N, C-alpha and C positions, 0 to 999 in steps of 0.2 A: 378416352379416357385415360390411355396410358401417355398418351403424350401431355397431357395435363398433369397427371401425377411428376413426369421427369420434369415438367417446367417448375412445377413448385419444390420438389427436391432440389432443382439446381438454383432457384431464387433462396430456400433456405441457407444453402451451403454459402452463396455471395453473401447473406445476413450474418452470416457466422465465422467469417474468414476476418474482418476487421476485430470484431472482439477477442477473436485468440489470438493476431498479432498484438492486441495490447499486451494479454499475456506472456508472451514473449518476451516482449519489449521489458515487462516489468521483471521479468525472472533474470535476463539480461542486465538490469541496473545495478546487481550488489556487483559483477564484475567489472560493471564500467566504473564503479564507485574507486573500486582498487586501485583504476589504471588513470583516475584524476586526482585523487587525493591522496596523503602520507598524513601520520596522526597528528603533524603540526598544521598543516593545512585545510583540515576539513573544513573549520567555519568559512575560509574565503571562497572554497568550493563553493559551499551552498549561497553565497552572497550571488557567485557569478551563476550558478544554475538558473537561481528562480528572479534573479535580476534578467535573465536575458526573454524571462517567460511573460514577467510579469505588463509591459507595455504592451504588446502583443494580446493578452487577456483584455488586459484592460481596457483595449479599443475596442473588442467583441462587446465589453459589458457596460460600456458607457451610459448609455440611455437606462439602463436598468441603476448603475448605482447612482445617477443624480435622483432615482425615485426612494434611495435609503433613508429610512428614520433613525433619529439618532439614537433609538435601543436596539436596530439591525446593526449599526456600524459598531457598537459597543459589545452587541452580543457576537458578532462575527468576529471584533476584534480580540474577547476571554478564548474562544476557538483557536484561534492563530496561536495564540500564546501556547496551547495545548501542544499544537502542531508543530510547532518551533519543536519542544522539547522530543517529539516525536522522532523527526527528522537527524536530532541533533545525537540521541539515541542509536536510533538505526546507522546512521553512517558513519560514526567512531566505531560502532564494534564492524560494521563491514570492512574495515579497513586493519582492526586487530583480531579477526577471523576470517575462512575461508569463504569464497561466496558461496560455494554449496551449503556450508552450515548457518552461514546469514539468511538463504531464502528459506531454508527449511525450520529454521526456529523461529520467522516471524510469521509462518501459517501455522502456528499457536494459538493466533491470533483468534481463527477460523472457530476454535473451541471455547479460547477466554472468553469472547463477546457473548457466546449464548449462556453460559454460565451466570455472568455477571446480570443478567437480562434476567434470570432464574431466581437471583440471590435479592434484586431491586424487587420484582413481583411476588415475591416471599412463595414461590411453587418450584415442586420438585423438578426437574429436566428429568426426560424418560431414560429409562435403563441401559438399553440401545446409548444413548448420546454418553452417559455416564461410563459405559465399557469404553468408547471411542476416545473420552479423554484421557482415561487414564492406560490405554494404549498409546496414546501422542505421549504424553511424560514420560512413558518408558522406552519410546522412539527416541525422543531426546537426549534422555537418560547415556544411551548406548552411543549417539552421535557424537555427543558432544564429547564425551569419557571415554571414545574409541574401546566399548567393552569394560568399563569401568578403572582402565589402565592409568587415570590420570583424570585431575579436577576438572571442568571446563573452564577455558581463558576465557580471558576480562571480555574481550570482541562477542564469544557466546554470552555472558550474564550480561552484557550491554543491547545485544539483540535482544533478550529476553525481557530485557527491562523496556525496551521502547513494543513489543508485543503487548506487553500488557497495558501500558498508558495508549497504545492504538486502539483496545479493547475499549478503555474509558474513553477515550473521545469519540468512537463511534454511538455508545451508551449516553455522552452527555450535548451529544449532538441532536440524538433524537427525541432528546429531552429538555434543547432548549428552545424555548416558545420565542424568545426573542427571533430567533431565525426557521422555526418553523413552515412561514408561508413565504418566506424571502425569495426572489430569485436564486436560482443555484448557482447562476456563471456569476451574480455580483457577491455573492457571500463567499463564494471560492476565491474570487479576489481580493477583497477584502484579508481572510485569513491568511492565504499566502503572501499578501501586502507586509502584514503584522510581521507575521513569522518570519520573514525576509529583514524589515526592520531591527528584529532582535537578533537574527544571525550580523548583521550589519555590526550591533553595538558590541555584540560578543568580540567581533573581531579586531575592533582597539584594543583589547588586553590580551589575546590569543594569537598567535601566528604572527606570518606574515600579512599586510593589506592585499585586498581582492586584488587591485589593480596591478600588485608587483609579481603576485602568482598568475595573472592572467600573461604580461610578461613572460612569465618563465616558460608558458605552454607551446607546445611546439604542435605539429600539426595532428599528428594524432591524439595529444589529450585535447585538443578543442575538438577534433572529431567527435571523442568520447562524450565531452561535455557538451554539444551537439544535441547528441544524443540522446542524456540525460534532460535535456532541458525541453526539446522540440517533441520527442516520439516519449520517453518516460512520463512524460507531464504533460504538454499542451495535445500533443495527437491522443492520449490515452482518455485526456478529460472530455474530448469532445467524442470520441467514439462511442464513450458511454452514455453521453446524452443523447446521440442519437441511437445507440442501441435498444433504449429501455423504451424507445417509441418503436422502433421496428419489430421487437422480439417482447417476446416474456422474460422479467427481471429472473426467474427460475433458468432460463434458459443462458442469459448474461452471467448469472453470478456462477453455474456450471461451466461455462468457460473459461471464467475468471480465475476459478479456483486450479488451474491448471499452472499458474504464476511457480508455484514451488516446483513442478518437474522440473520445467523449465531452467529453473534457479540450478537445481542440480547437475540437469545437462549440459550448460554453460561452464559449471563450477568445474565437472568432470573434465570434458572436453577440450575445453577453450584455457581454460585458467589454470588445466593439468594436478586439480585434487587429488589428494591420493588419499583413500578411505580404505583403513583394515575392514574384515569380514564382520564383526560385529559393529562397526562403525554404518557398512555398508546396509544392514541388518535393521539398523536404528533408524537410517534415512529413511527406507522402505516402510517399516510404520509407522512415520511420521506421513508420510505421502497418503497413505492406507487410513490412519485416523483420522485427519484433517478430514476427506473425503467422507466418512463413513460419518463424522461429528457434524458436516453441512447438510446430508442427509436426514440425518436424527433430530438435528437440533430442534427447540420448542418453537412453535412459529412465533415472532414478535409482536407485540402490541402496535397495530396500527396508531401511528403519532406522526405520520408526515401529513403535506397537503393532498388534498382529493381532488385536484384539480389537474392532473395528470405529469405535472413542471414540476419541477425543481428534486425527485428523487433519481438515484439511482444506484446500482446492485452493486453494495459492497464487497469488493471482492476477498475481503479477509472473513466474511462472516455467513452472505446468500442473503444477508437482510436487504429491504430498501430502506437506504439514511441516504445523506445528503452530503458525503463525506467526496472529498475531492480524490483525484487519482494519488494514491499513495506514494506510490513509488517515484 
């Protein structure tokens, strides 16, 4: 019996490690963005990042893509437009604030999404969840203002905007009938393809061309870019697809919910972010509040497919949604 329990525990750890690694690489993504992008090269970097991913993801999704209907293509394209807004806000924000602030502020999507869900359903969220949301707001105020000594930076506000749009995206994804029963791999490719097309068009008018930026990059910057493309996007996506079948969505959500903690660790230890005592307190309050909020959030209404495919545990909300790897 003891040997059986030991084997079961060991197997559980092995299943958890890849998911935890996704949280780690997502936490490092804000630091990676700062290593490969400047305010003038954000859009070009996004074209390169997703341009590297699309062919690989397209090969895996080819059969499913051929089966998509016109309605599913249009639904995925509409969601891709929203997704492009998330990445633009989040990436521009990350280069205008610290990696620590970016990682902690974006985690507010964990409490914003259930609030939006309750508003749409016209139901009152639990009091404990409202308390967690209030604590999160207080934490962000202390974090971004360093105890009220300065207003939030432009980067802080952009990342906050990304958190709001991400929450709206998750809610829209769950309610878009056109993609509700669509293969997750295929609809993710469509969304990323549309988002990349948006970046390519914007790049024509903003900053240098993507191929020019690619020529500027040295070995270190290419390493960080490949980290964003292969690990933070491609690897994270396929691990989520595997994890929801190998373990419970709640367990996946719990592990992925550690992303802001890793963002803070990378920001402080690697990027050298310096935070005052009140800002540190604010960061700690955000971590506590988002975890408390995830655990006390009202249960989402079942809107996904019932065949066990095409749903992942969203890292920002703990809900089962069809959101691709966000970072």
